[in-house]
KEKE-3310 file (N, C-alpha, C; in steps of 0.2 Angstrom, whole numbers, plus 5000, padded with zeros to 4 digits):
npx = (5004:5011:5015:5001:4998:5009:5005:4994:4999:5007:4998:4991:5003:5005:4994:4998:5009:5004:4995:5006:5012:5004:5003:4992:4997:4990:4984:4994:5005:5015:5020:5022:5017:5002:4998:5011:5025:5035:5040:5053:5065:5063:5073:5070:5078:5076:5070:5068:5064:5065:5056:5045:5041:5029:5013:5014:5007:4994:4989:4977:4975:4965:4960:4952:4954:4952:4952:4954:4956:4964:4976:4983:4998:4997:4991:4999:5000:4987:4969:4958:4963:4956:4955:4953:4956:4959:4965:4973:4980:4990:4998:5008:5016:5028:5036:5050:5061:5077:5088:5100:5094:5090:5078:5068:5060:5050:5042:5028:5023:5009:5001:4988:4981:4969:4964:4957:4960:4957:4964:4973:4964:4969:4981:4979:4975:4962:4955:4954:4961:4964:4957:4959:4969:4979:4989:5001:5009:5020:5031:5045:5052:5065:5070:5083:5084:5095:5090:5097:5107:5102:5104:5100:5097:5094:5086:5078:5066:5057:5044:5037:5023:5015:5006:5014:5023:5039:5046:5060:5065:5078:5084:5095:5095:5099:5100:5104:5103:5105:5114:5105:5094:5087:5090:5092:5101:5099:5100:5100:5101:5096:5089:5081:5077:5071:5060:5054:5041:5040:5028:5021:5013:4999:5001:5014:5018:5028:5025:5015:5021:5018:5012:4998:4994:4988:4998:5006:4999:4992:4995:5007:5004:5008:5022:5032:5044:5056:5063:5078:5078:5087:5086:5095:5098:5102:5099:5099:5095:5092:5085:5079:5076:5072:5067:5054:5043:5046:5053:5064:5068:5079:5083:5090:5093:5101:5098:5100:5096:5095:5095:5081:5071:5060:5043:5037:5024:5019:5015:5020:5017:5024:5028:5025:5015:5017:5019:5026:5036:5038:5055:5068:5082:5095:5098:5097:5099:5095:5092:5083:5082:5077:5067:5058:5047:5040:5029:5023:5010:5002:4991:4981:4984:4995:5008:5014:5025:5032:5045:5052:5065:5069:5079:5084:5094:5087:5082:5072:5065:5059:5047:5041:5029:5021:5008:5001:4990:4985:4972:4966:4951:4944:4951:4952:4948:4952:4956:4962:4966:4975:4988:4995:5008:5014:5027:5034:5046:5048:5054:5068:5065:5052:5038:5023:5007:5011:5021:5035:5050:5056:5070:5075:5084:5078:5061:5046:5029:5022:5013:5019:5031:5030:5028:5021:5010:5002:4991:4986:4974:4964:4957:4959:4952:4953:4950:4953:4951:4952:4946:4945:4940:4921:4920:4927:4940:4952:4952:4961:4963:4956:4956:4951:4954:4954:4958:4960:4966:4973:4979:4988:4988:4974:4973:4962:4960:4953:4955:4950:4953:4955:4960:4964:4970:4974:4977)
npy = (4995:5006:5014:5019:5027:5036:5043:5050:5056:5065:5073:5079:5087:5094:5102:5110:5116:5124:5133:5139:5145:5154:5164:5173:5188:5200:5200:5202:5217:5219:5227:5221:5216:5208:5197:5187:5182:5177:5183:5192:5190:5201:5211:5219:5230:5239:5245:5232:5218:5203:5189:5179:5163:5155:5151:5149:5143:5134:5119:5109:5094:5085:5070:5061:5046:5037:5022:5012:4997:4983:4975:4971:4968:4959:4947:4944:4952:4953:4956:4965:4982:4989:5003:5010:5026:5036:5050:5061:5073:5084:5097:5109:5123:5131:5145:5156:5170:5175:5188:5186:5189:5175:5166:5154:5138:5128:5112:5102:5086:5076:5062:5051:5038:5028:5013:5003:4991:4980:4969:4966:4955:4944:4940:4928:4914:4911:4922:4928:4935:4952:4966:4978:4992:5002:5017:5027:5041:5051:5067:5077:5093:5106:5122:5135:5151:5164:5180:5189:5186:5179:5165:5148:5133:5116:5101:5087:5074:5058:5046:5031:5021:5004:4990:4981:4987:4998:5012:5024:5039:5053:5069:5081:5099:5114:5131:5146:5162:5174:5191:5199:5193:5188:5176:5159:5145:5129:5113:5096:5082:5065:5052:5036:5022:5008:4993:4978:4970:4951:4945:4932:4926:4914:4901:4901:4902:4895:4880:4878:4872:4872:4867:4867:4864:4851:4839:4848:4855:4867:4885:4897:4912:4921:4925:4933:4939:4951:4962:4972:4989:5002:5019:5031:5048:5064:5081:5094:5113:5128:5144:5158:5174:5181:5193:5205:5198:5185:5169:5156:5139:5127:5109:5095:5076:5065:5048:5032:5016:5001:4984:4975:4974:4970:4964:4953:4947:4951:4942:4932:4927:4912:4907:4894:4892:4890:4897:4911:4921:4939:4945:4955:4966:4969:4983:5000:5013:5030:5044:5060:5075:5091:5107:5120:5134:5149:5161:5178:5186:5197:5207:5196:5184:5169:5158:5142:5131:5115:5102:5088:5075:5057:5044:5028:5013:5002:5002:5012:5025:5041:5057:5069:5084:5097:5108:5123:5136:5148:5157:5174:5178:5186:5199:5189:5177:5161:5151:5138:5129:5113:5103:5088:5079:5063:5049:5034:5021:5005:4994:4983:4971:4969:4960:4955:4946:4928:4927:4929:4920:4904:4904:4917:4929:4940:4946:4953:4957:4968:4982:4996:4997:4995:5000:5016:5029:5044:5054:5069:5079:5094:5104:5117:5127:5141:5150:5165:5177:5192:5195:5181:5166:5161:5169:5168:5172:5165:5156:5157:5152:5142:5129:5118:5104:5095:5081:5071:5056:5045:5033:5021:5009:5006:5010:5021:5034:5045:5060:5070:5084:5092:5106:5116:5131:5138:5152)
npz = (5000:5001:4988:4986:4997:4996:4984:4988:5000:4991:4984:4993:4998:4987:4987:5000:4995:4984:4992:5000:4991:4985:4995:5007:5006:5008:5020:5029:5034:5024:5013:5000:4985:4983:4976:4970:4960:4968:4984:4989:5003:5018:5029:5044:5053:5063:5077:5084:5092:5101:5099:5106:5110:5099:5092:5076:5064:5060:5051:5043:5034:5024:5014:5001:4991:4978:4968:4953:4943:4933:4936:4945:4957:4967:4963:4951:4942:4935:4939:4951:4956:4965:4975:4990:5001:5014:5021:5033:5040:5051:5055:5066:5068:5076:5081:5085:5089:5091:5099:5091:5078:5073:5067:5074:5068:5072:5067:5069:5066:5062:5056:5048:5041:5032:5025:5010:5002:4988:4981:4991:5000:4994:4996:5003:4995:4995:4996:5009:5016:5025:5020:5023:5031:5041:5043:5053:5054:5060:5062:5064:5063:5063:5059:5058:5054:5049:5049:5045:5037:5028:5028:5031:5041:5047:5053:5052:5056:5056:5055:5050:5050:5046:5044:5037:5035:5042:5045:5047:5047:5043:5040:5035:5031:5021:5016:5007:5004:4991:4991:4986:4989:4979:4974:4979:4986:4989:4998:5004:5014:5014:5023:5024:5035:5032:5037:5029:5031:5030:5022:5014:4999:5003:4997:4999:5013:5027:5033:5049:5064:5076:5093:5094:5082:5073:5065:5059:5048:5045:5041:5046:5054:5063:5066:5057:5053:5046:5033:5030:5022:5014:5010:5003:4999:4991:4988:4977:4975:4965:4965:4956:4955:4940:4935:4940:4936:4932:4939:4940:4944:4948:4949:4957:4960:4968:4971:4981:4985:4994:4999:5003:4991:4984:4986:4996:4994:4981:4968:4954:4939:4928:4912:4910:4919:4932:4949:4957:4968:4969:4962:4965:4961:4974:4976:4969:4958:4957:4946:4946:4938:4935:4932:4937:4931:4933:4931:4931:4926:4928:4939:4943:4937:4937:4928:4932:4929:4926:4923:4923:4920:4921:4926:4930:4935:4934:4921:4918:4910:4912:4908:4916:4915:4919:4922:4930:4933:4943:4945:4949:4956:4964:4976:4987:4983:4974:4959:4953:4940:4934:4927:4922:4914:4910:4906:4904:4902:4902:4916:4914:4922:4922:4917:4909:4916:4916:4907:4911:4912:4919:4921:4922:4932:4939:4942:4938:4940:4943:4939:4940:4936:4924:4906:4903:4900:4907:4912:4924:4930:4936:4947:4958:4972:4981:4996:5004:5015:5023:5036:5039:5036:5034:5041:5053:5062:5066:5056:5043:5029:5015:5007:4993:4983:4968:4959:4944:4938:4924:4917:4904:4905:4911:4923:4936:4944:4957:4967:4981:4991:5007:5013:5029:5034:5050:5059)
capx = (5000:5015:5014:4994:4999:5014:5001:4990:5002:5010:4993:4990:5008:5003:4988:5001:5012:5000:4993:5010:5014:5000:5002:4989:5001:4984:4983:5000:5008:5023:5022:5023:5011:4996:4999:5017:5028:5039:5042:5061:5064:5066:5075:5069:5082:5073:5065:5069:5062:5065:5049:5044:5039:5022:5009:5011:5001:4991:4987:4975:4972:4961:4958:4948:4957:4948:4956:4952:4961:4963:4982:4985:5003:4996:4989:5002:4998:4979:4963:4957:4968:4953:4958:4950:4960:4957:4970:4971:4987:4989:5004:5009:5022:5030:5041:5052:5066:5080:5092:5104:5090:5089:5071:5067:5054:5047:5035:5027:5015:5004:4995:4985:4977:4964:4964:4955:4963:4952:4968:4976:4962:4971:4988:4979:4972:4955:4954:4951:4966:4961:4958:4961:4975:4980:4996:5003:5016:5022:5036:5048:5057:5067:5073:5085:5085:5097:5087:5102:5112:5097:5106:5095:5099:5090:5084:5071:5064:5049:5041:5029:5020:5008:5006:5018:5030:5041:5050:5063:5069:5080:5088:5099:5094:5103:5099:5107:5100:5109:5115:5100:5088:5083:5092:5093:5102:5096:5104:5096:5104:5091:5090:5076:5079:5064:5059:5049:5036:5040:5022:5021:5005:4998:5003:5022:5020:5030:5020:5015:5022:5016:5009:4991:4992:4990:5002:5008:4995:4991:5000:5009:5003:5010:5029:5033:5051:5057:5071:5079:5079:5090:5086:5098:5097:5105:5095:5101:5091:5093:5080:5082:5071:5075:5064:5048:5038:5049:5056:5066:5071:5084:5083:5093:5092:5104:5095:5102:5092:5100:5091:5075:5068:5054:5037:5034:5016:5019:5017:5023:5017:5029:5024:5023:5010:5018:5019:5032:5035:5043:5062:5072:5090:5095:5100:5095:5100:5089:5093:5079:5083:5071:5066:5051:5047:5034:5027:5017:5005:4998:4987:4977:4986:5002:5008:5017:5027:5037:5047:5057:5068:5071:5082:5088:5098:5083:5080:5067:5067:5054:5048:5036:5029:5015:5006:4995:4986:4982:4969:4962:4945:4944:4957:4954:4945:4957:4954:4970:4967:4982:4988:5001:5009:5020:5028:5041:5049:5048:5059:5070:5064:5046:5034:5015:5005:5012:5027:5042:5053:5060:5078:5077:5086:5074:5055:5041:5022:5021:5013:5023:5037:5028:5029:5014:5008:4998:4989:4984:4972:4961:4957:4958:4949:4955:4948:4958:4947:4955:4941:4943:4933:4916:4920:4931:4947:4958:4953:4963:4963:4953:4957:4947:4957:4951:4962:4959:4972:4971:4985:4986:4986:4967:4970:4959:4959:4950:4957:4948:4957:4951:4966:4962:4975:4973:4984)
capy = (5001:5012:5019:5024:5031:5041:5047:5054:5062:5070:5077:5084:5092:5099:5108:5115:5120:5129:5137:5143:5151:5160:5165:5180:5194:5205:5199:5205:5222:5218:5231:5218:5214:5202:5190:5187:5173:5175:5188:5192:5190:5209:5211:5227:5228:5245:5244:5225:5215:5197:5186:5174:5156:5156:5147:5153:5141:5125:5116:5102:5092:5078:5069:5055:5043:5032:5019:5007:4996:4977:4973:4969:4964:4954:4941:4942:4956:4952:4956:4970:4985:4993:5005:5018:5029:5042:5053:5066:5077:5090:5102:5113:5127:5136:5150:5160:5173:5178:5195:5187:5188:5170:5165:5146:5136:5120:5110:5096:5083:5070:5060:5044:5036:5021:5011:4997:4988:4974:4965:4964:4951:4939:4936:4922:4911:4910:4930:4929:4941:4958:4970:4984:4994:5009:5020:5032:5044:5058:5070:5084:5097:5112:5126:5140:5155:5170:5184:5196:5185:5174:5157:5143:5126:5111:5095:5083:5066:5056:5039:5028:5013:5000:4982:4976:4992:5002:5016:5029:5043:5060:5073:5088:5103:5119:5135:5151:5167:5178:5196:5204:5190:5187:5170:5155:5138:5123:5107:5091:5074:5063:5045:5032:5015:5004:4986:4976:4962:4946:4942:4929:4923:4909:4894:4899:4903:4890:4876:4880:4866:4873:4860:4868:4863:4845:4837:4854:4854:4874:4890:4901:4920:4925:4925:4934:4941:4957:4962:4980:4993:5009:5024:5039:5054:5070:5086:5100:5116:5134:5147:5165:5180:5185:5200:5205:5193:5178:5166:5149:5135:5121:5104:5088:5073:5057:5041:5026:5011:4995:4979:4971:4981:4967:4964:4946:4944:4951:4936:4932:4918:4911:4905:4887:4892:4890:4904:4912:4929:4944:4946:4962:4967:4972:4990:5004:5019:5035:5051:5064:5082:5095:5114:5125:5141:5154:5169:5182:5188:5202:5206:5190:5176:5167:5152:5139:5125:5110:5098:5082:5071:5053:5038:5023:5007:4996:5002:5015:5033:5045:5063:5073:5090:5099:5116:5126:5143:5152:5165:5176:5181:5193:5198:5185:5170:5160:5146:5135:5122:5112:5097:5084:5073:5057:5045:5030:5015:4999:4992:4977:4966:4968:4956:4955:4939:4922:4929:4929:4913:4902:4905:4924:4929:4944:4946:4956:4958:4975:4988:5002:4995:4994:5005:5017:5035:5045:5062:5070:5086:5095:5111:5120:5133:5144:5156:5168:5184:5196:5194:5174:5160:5161:5177:5165:5176:5162:5152:5162:5149:5135:5125:5112:5103:5089:5077:5064:5053:5042:5028:5019:5002:5005:5012:5026:5036:5052:5062:5077:5086:5100:5110:5122:5134:5142:5157)
capz = (5001:5002:4983:4986:5001:4993:4980:4994:5002:4987:4981:5000:4999:4982:4990:5005:4992:4980:4995:5002:4985:4984:5003:5005:5007:5009:5027:5032:5031:5022:5008:4994:4980:4986:4971:4965:4959:4974:4987:4992:5011:5019:5035:5046:5061:5066:5084:5084:5098:5101:5099:5111:5107:5099:5087:5069:5060:5060:5044:5043:5027:5024:5007:5000:4986:4975:4961:4950:4938:4934:4935:4953:4958:4972:4958:4948:4936:4934:4946:4954:4958:4969:4982:4993:5005:5018:5023:5038:5042:5055:5056:5069:5066:5082:5078:5090:5086:5096:5098:5085:5073:5072:5068:5074:5066:5074:5063:5071:5061:5063:5049:5050:5036:5033:5017:5010:4994:4987:4979:4998:5002:4990:4998:5004:4989:4996:4997:5015:5020:5028:5014:5026:5034:5044:5043:5057:5051:5064:5059:5066:5058:5065:5054:5059:5048:5051:5044:5042:5032:5023:5029:5035:5041:5051:5055:5052:5058:5052:5056:5047:5053:5046:5047:5034:5034:5047:5042:5053:5043:5046:5036:5036:5026:5022:5010:5007:4998:4987:4994:4984:4991:4973:4972:4985:4984:4995:4999:5008:5014:5017:5023:5027:5035:5032:5037:5026:5034:5024:5021:5007:4999:5007:4996:5000:5019:5029:5039:5057:5068:5084:5097:5093:5075:5073:5059:5054:5041:5045:5038:5051:5053:5069:5065:5048:5051:5042:5029:5030:5015:5015:5005:5004:4994:4991:4983:4977:4971:4964:4963:4954:4950:4934:4936:4945:4933:4930:4943:4938:4949:4945:4954:4955:4965:4969:4975:4981:4988:4995:5004:5000:4987:4983:4991:4994:4992:4976:4965:4946:4935:4924:4905:4911:4923:4941:4952:4964:4973:4965:4965:4962:4963:4981:4974:4964:4959:4954:4945:4943:4937:4932:4932:4937:4929:4935:4926:4934:4919:4931:4946:4943:4934:4939:4926:4936:4925:4930:4919:4927:4918:4927:4925:4935:4933:4932:4914:4917:4908:4913:4908:4918:4913:4923:4922:4936:4932:4948:4943:4957:4952:4968:4980:4992:4981:4967:4956:4950:4936:4934:4921:4923:4908:4912:4904:4906:4899:4907:4919:4912:4925:4922:4911:4911:4918:4913:4901:4912:4911:4925:4921:4923:4938:4941:4939:4941:4936:4946:4933:4943:4932:4917:4901:4902:4900:4913:4914:4929:4930:4941:4949:4966:4975:4988:4999:5011:5016:5028:5040:5041:5032:5036:5047:5059:5062:5065:5049:5037:5021:5015:4999:4992:4977:4964:4953:4941:4936:4921:4915:4898:4909:4913:4930:4935:4951:4959:4974:4983:4998:5010:5018:5033:5037:5055:5062)
cpx = (5005:5014:5007:4996:5003:5010:4997:4993:5005:5004:4991:4995:5007:4998:4992:5004:5010:4998:4998:5012:5010:4997:4999:4992:4996:4983:4988:5004:5015:5025:5023:5018:5007:4998:5005:5019:5032:5040:5048:5060:5067:5067:5074:5073:5080:5068:5066:5068:5062:5059:5050:5041:5032:5020:5009:5007:4999:4988:4983:4973:4969:4959:4956:4952:4954:4950:4952:4957:4962:4972:4987:4992:5002:4994:4993:5002:4990:4973:4962:4962:4962:4955:4954:4956:4959:4961:4971:4979:4985:4997:5004:5015:5023:5035:5043:5059:5070:5085:5097:5101:5091:5082:5071:5061:5054:5041:5035:5020:5014:5000:4994:4981:4975:4963:4961:4956:4960:4959:4972:4972:4965:4977:4986:4974:4966:4952:4951:4957:4962:4961:4960:4967:4974:4987:4997:5009:5016:5029:5038:5053:5059:5072:5075:5086:5089:5094:5091:5105:5109:5100:5101:5098:5094:5089:5078:5071:5058:5050:5036:5028:5015:5011:5013:5025:5032:5046:5054:5066:5072:5083:5090:5098:5097:5100:5104:5105:5106:5109:5109:5095:5084:5085:5093:5094:5101:5100:5100:5099:5098:5091:5084:5078:5073:5066:5053:5048:5037:5034:5022:5013:5005:5000:5012:5024:5024:5024:5021:5015:5022:5012:5000:4989:4995:4991:5004:5005:4994:4996:5000:5008:5005:5017:5032:5041:5050:5064:5072:5080:5081:5088:5089:5099:5100:5101:5098:5096:5094:5088:5082:5077:5074:5074:5058:5043:5041:5054:5056:5069:5074:5084:5086:5094:5097:5102:5098:5098:5097:5095:5085:5070:5061:5050:5036:5027:5013:5020:5018:5022:5022:5025:5022:5017:5011:5019:5025:5032:5041:5050:5064:5079:5089:5097:5097:5097:5096:5094:5088:5082:5078:5072:5060:5053:5040:5034:5022:5016:5003:4995:4983:4979:4993:5003:5013:5020:5031:5039:5052:5059:5071:5074:5085:5092:5094:5080:5074:5068:5060:5053:5040:5035:5023:5014:5001:4995:4982:4980:4965:4957:4942:4950:4958:4951:4950:4955:4961:4968:4974:4980:4995:5002:5014:5020:5033:5041:5047:5053:5061:5068:5057:5042:5027:5013:5007:5016:5033:5044:5056:5067:5080:5079:5081:5067:5051:5036:5019:5019:5016:5028:5035:5029:5021:5014:5002:4996:4986:4981:4966:4961:4956:4956:4951:4953:4952:4956:4950:4951:4941:4939:4928:4916:4922:4938:4952:4960:4955:4963:4959:4953:4955:4952:4954:4956:4959:4963:4969:4978:4983:4985:4980:4967:4968:4960:4956:4954:4955:4952:4954:4957:4963:4968:4973:4979:4982)
cpy = (5007:5017:5022:5029:5038:5046:5053:5060:5068:5075:5082:5089:5098:5107:5113:5119:5126:5135:5141:5149:5157:5165:5173:5186:5201:5205:5202:5211:5223:5223:5228:5216:5208:5196:5191:5181:5172:5182:5188:5193:5198:5207:5218:5226:5235:5243:5237:5224:5208:5194:5179:5167:5156:5151:5151:5151:5135:5124:5109:5101:5085:5077:5062:5052:5037:5029:5013:5004:4988:4973:4973:4966:4958:4946:4940:4946:4956:4953:4963:4976:4991:4996:5011:5019:5035:5044:5058:5068:5084:5091:5108:5117:5132:5139:5155:5163:5177:5185:5194:5187:5181:5167:5156:5144:5128:5117:5103:5093:5078:5068:5053:5043:5029:5020:5005:4995:4980:4969:4961:4957:4945:4937:4930:4920:4911:4918:4931:4932:4947:4962:4977:4986:5001:5010:5027:5034:5051:5062:5075:5087:5105:5115:5131:5145:5162:5176:5189:5193:5180:5166:5153:5136:5123:5105:5092:5076:5063:5047:5037:5020:5010:4993:4980:4981:4996:5006:5022:5033:5049:5063:5080:5093:5110:5125:5142:5157:5172:5184:5200:5200:5188:5179:5165:5147:5134:5116:5103:5086:5071:5055:5042:5023:5012:4995:4983:4970:4958:4944:4939:4926:4916:4902:4896:4900:4895:4886:4878:4874:4866:4867:4861:4866:4857:4843:4843:4856:4863:4878:4895:4909:4923:4927:4928:4937:4947:4957:4971:4983:4999:5012:5030:5043:5062:5074:5091:5106:5124:5139:5155:5169:5182:5192:5199:5200:5186:5176:5158:5145:5128:5116:5097:5082:5067:5053:5035:5021:5004:4990:4976:4975:4977:4967:4957:4943:4948:4945:4937:4925:4917:4909:4899:4886:4892:4896:4905:4920:4933:4944:4951:4962:4970:4980:4993:5010:5023:5042:5055:5071:5085:5102:5116:5132:5144:5159:5172:5186:5196:5201:5199:5184:5175:5160:5147:5133:5122:5105:5094:5077:5065:5047:5035:5019:5002:4998:5007:5022:5035:5053:5065:5081:5092:5107:5118:5133:5144:5158:5168:5180:5187:5193:5193:5176:5168:5153:5145:5128:5121:5104:5094:5079:5069:5051:5041:5025:5009:4997:4985:4970:4965:4963:4955:4946:4933:4923:4928:4921:4912:4903:4911:4924:4934:4945:4949:4957:4964:4980:4994:5001:4995:5000:5007:5025:5037:5051:5062:5077:5086:5102:5112:5126:5135:5151:5159:5176:5186:5195:5186:5171:5160:5167:5174:5168:5172:5156:5155:5160:5143:5134:5119:5110:5097:5085:5071:5062:5046:5039:5023:5012:5001:5008:5020:5029:5043:5053:5069:5078:5093:5103:5116:5125:5139:5147:5158)
cpz = (5000:4995:4984:4990:5000:4987:4983:4995:4997:4984:4987:5000:4993:4983:4995:5000:4988:4986:4999:4996:4985:4992:5002:5009:5010:5016:5031:5029:5031:5017:5001:4989:4984:4981:4967:4965:4965:4977:4992:5000:5013:5027:5038:5053:5065:5071:5084:5090:5097:5101:5102:5107:5105:5092:5081:5065:5061:5054:5046:5036:5028:5016:5007:4992:4984:4969:4959:4944:4939:4931:4942:4953:4963:4969:4953:4940:4933:4940:4949:4957:4962:4975:4985:4999:5008:5022:5027:5040:5045:5056:5059:5069:5073:5080:5085:5087:5092:5095:5092:5078:5068:5072:5068:5072:5068:5072:5066:5066:5064:5057:5051:5044:5036:5026:5016:5002:4993:4985:4987:5001:4999:4991:5000:4997:4989:4996:5004:5020:5022:5022:5016:5030:5036:5045:5048:5055:5054:5061:5063:5063:5062:5060:5058:5055:5051:5045:5042:5037:5026:5023:5034:5035:5047:5050:5056:5054:5057:5055:5053:5049:5050:5046:5043:5032:5039:5043:5047:5046:5046:5039:5038:5030:5026:5015:5012:5002:4996:4992:4993:4986:4985:4971:4979:4981:4990:4994:5005:5007:5018:5017:5027:5029:5038:5035:5034:5029:5029:5025:5014:5006:5002:5005:4997:5007:5022:5034:5045:5060:5075:5086:5095:5085:5074:5066:5056:5049:5039:5041:5045:5049:5058:5068:5060:5048:5046:5039:5029:5023:5018:5010:5007:4999:4995:4985:4983:4972:4971:4961:4961:4952:4946:4933:4940:4942:4933:4936:4939:4944:4944:4951:4952:4961:4963:4974:4976:4986:4989:5001:5001:4997:4984:4988:4989:4994:4986:4971:4958:4945:4930:4917:4906:4917:4932:4943:4956:4965:4969:4967:4961:4964:4969:4981:4969:4964:4954:4952:4942:4943:4934:4933:4934:4934:4931:4933:4929:4929:4921:4937:4948:4941:4936:4932:4930:4932:4928:4924:4923:4922:4923:4923:4930:4931:4932:4925:4913:4915:4908:4910:4911:4916:4916:4921:4928:4934:4937:4945:4949:4954:4959:4972:4985:4989:4974:4965:4952:4946:4936:4929:4923:4917:4910:4908:4905:4902:4905:4910:4915:4916:4925:4914:4914:4913:4913:4907:4904:4912:4918:4926:4922:4930:4942:4939:4943:4938:4939:4941:4935:4939:4925:4912:4901:4901:4904:4911:4921:4929:4935:4941:4957:4968:4982:4990:5004:5012:5023:5034:5044:5036:5036:5043:5054:5057:5062:5059:5045:5031:5022:5008:4998:4983:4974:4959:4951:4937:4931:4919:4909:4901:4911:4919:4930:4942:4952:4966:4975:4989:5000:5014:5021:5035:5044:5057:5069)
residu = (MET:ARG:LYS:VAL:TYR:LEU:SER:VAL:ILE:GLY:PHE:SER:LEU:LEU:CYS:ARG:LEU:ASN:ALA:SER:ALA:GLN:ALA:SER:LYS:GLU:ASN:LYS:PRO:THR:GLY:THR:ALA:PRO:PHE:THR:VAL:SER:ALA:PRO:ALA:GLN:THR:ASP:THR:THR:GLY:TYR:LYS:PRO:ARG:THR:LEU:HIS:VAL:ASP:GLU:ILE:ASP:PHE:VAL:THR:SER:TYR:TYR:GLY:GLN:THR:GLY:ASN:HIS:SER:ALA:VAL:THR:GLY:GLY:ILE:GLY:THR:GLU:LYS:VAL:THR:ASP:ILE:ALA:ASN:GLY:LEU:THR:LEU:ASN:LEU:VAL:TRP:GLN:ASN:LYS:ALA:TYR:ILE:LYS:ASN:THR:LEU:GLU:LEU:GLY:LEU:GLY:PHE:ASP:TYR:HIS:SER:ALA:ALA:SER:GLN:ALA:PHE:VAL:SER:LYS:THR:GLY:ALA:SER:SER:PRO:THR:GLY:THR:ARG:LEU:TYR:PRO:SER:LEU:ASP:TRP:THR:ALA:GLU:ASN:THR:LYS:THR:GLY:THR:SER:TYR:GLY:VAL:GLY:ALA:TYR:TYR:SER:GLY:GLU:PHE:ASN:TYR:GLN:SER:LEU:GLY:ALA:ASP:LEU:HIS:PHE:SER:GLN:LYS:THR:SER:ASP:ARG:ASN:GLY:GLU:PHE:SER:ALA:LYS:LEU:GLN:GLY:TYR:PHE:ASP:LYS:VAL:THR:LEU:ILE:TYR:PRO:SER:GLU:PHE:GLU:PRO:ALA:ASP:ASN:SER:PRO:GLY:ASN:PHE:GLY:GLY:GLU:GLY:ARG:GLY:HIS:HIS:ASP:TYR:GLY:SER:SER:PRO:ARG:THR:THR:LEU:SER:GLY:SER:LEU:SER:TYR:SER:GLN:MET:ILE:ASN:SER:ARG:LEU:GLN:VAL:MET:PHE:LEU:GLY:ASP:VAL:VAL:THR:GLN:HIS:GLY:PHE:LEU:SER:LEU:PRO:PHE:HIS:ARG:VAL:TYR:PHE:SER:ASN:GLY:LYS:ASP:THR:ILE:GLU:ARG:LEU:PRO:SER:SER:ARG:PHE:LYS:LEU:PRO:VAL:GLY:PHE:ARG:LEU:ASN:TYR:PHE:LEU:GLY:ASP:ASN:ILE:ILE:LEU:ARG:SER:TYR:TYR:ARG:TYR:TYR:THR:ASP:ASN:TRP:GLY:ILE:ARG:SER:ASN:THR:ALA:GLY:ILE:GLU:VAL:PRO:TYR:LYS:ILE:THR:PRO:PHE:PHE:SER:VAL:SER:PRO:PHE:TYR:ARG:TYR:TYR:ASN:GLN:SER:ALA:ALA:LYS:TYR:PHE:ALA:PRO:TYR:GLN:THR:HIS:ASN:GLU:SER:GLU:GLN:TYR:PHE:SER:SER:ASN:TYR:GLU:TYR:ALA:LYS:PHE:THR:SER:GLN:PHE:PHE:GLY:VAL:GLY:PHE:ARG:LEU:ALA:PRO:PRO:THR:GLY:VAL:PHE:GLY:LEU:GLN:ASN:LEU:HIS:GLU:LEU:GLU:ILE:ARG:TYR:GLY:HIS:TYR:THR:GLN:THR:THR:ASP:LEU:VAL:SER:ASN:VAL:ILE:SER:LEU:ASN:LEU:GLY:PHE:LYS)
# end
């Protein structure tokens, strides 16, 4: 279920990033335009007073995700991919500033998801396995920014836990603004240290020879064991305000993975009809690079564009291109239609149902590794009146976003999310 969760989280983050990029400057006496590509940071040292610890913002995001398809990896590349997922996240931002002009931000996050996946029931050939599950994922991030020099640094820690997956993560991040505050360089080192629970399809589970199981005929469900997986990544980016209307950003990542990169409850059926479990290499190298270009058309419209090229040593090559056009209908209400196009080549270890050969070293019928093209499009609505949403002064913004996703493998999904920002 991890892939679905990442999709939902990514959509929720898109909501949050879009809202941040459209931060309602009209609610703050900054002297900057209320609807801009980017507002360079300004440092006012006159009459400075340290700010004690206070709650700067609270964000709540909830989303519903629904998916259909007919290429489940649990049943070897055929069968239902029906999934529903309800994701909820709460983020608390605490801020304080000292006499040395160091602004400290402590971000506390907590997420909880509930999902139902029809194919999950067929980990057991009888369809008797549980099709539902939950995931809990708290996070902690501390950032210190020197408002005089434009230097920021910080650390983050993460945990994610569900029945078949446990993950611990940490990161170090750094950024430096240029002297004129129109450019910024950022770097991040990140590591995830996971444990994959070794849940096998029912026909491959070891016999349970416990005293209560006469003759050892049953299958064991109480002692799965686990295998480690490590993901390390380094990210670099540079953003630059070309002029008052145009901003560009260049991004690059290097990602390495080591350990158990398969999922043991994913079946593979060979051309002779025999089945086994997915087997993939124990290492993977990924290299995505891309850029963003944002153009400010005037008081009401921004064009946000994005392109990314991806390659890895499993044979996948992909291209992603996206555009979003926030349009401010009134000073406090905006609409943001968006569109994303994606294509990828197949991994060299992928083949459909009953086409792999037993002589192959690695094999998977998970359509995540197949050749396909996808489209994702939708619209967001954001409300941020100066008197508060629905007259509630502390509720400073409300955003609703809907997205529809289609893939040439016949997978279709819909996601809708609600974001509430409190000050």
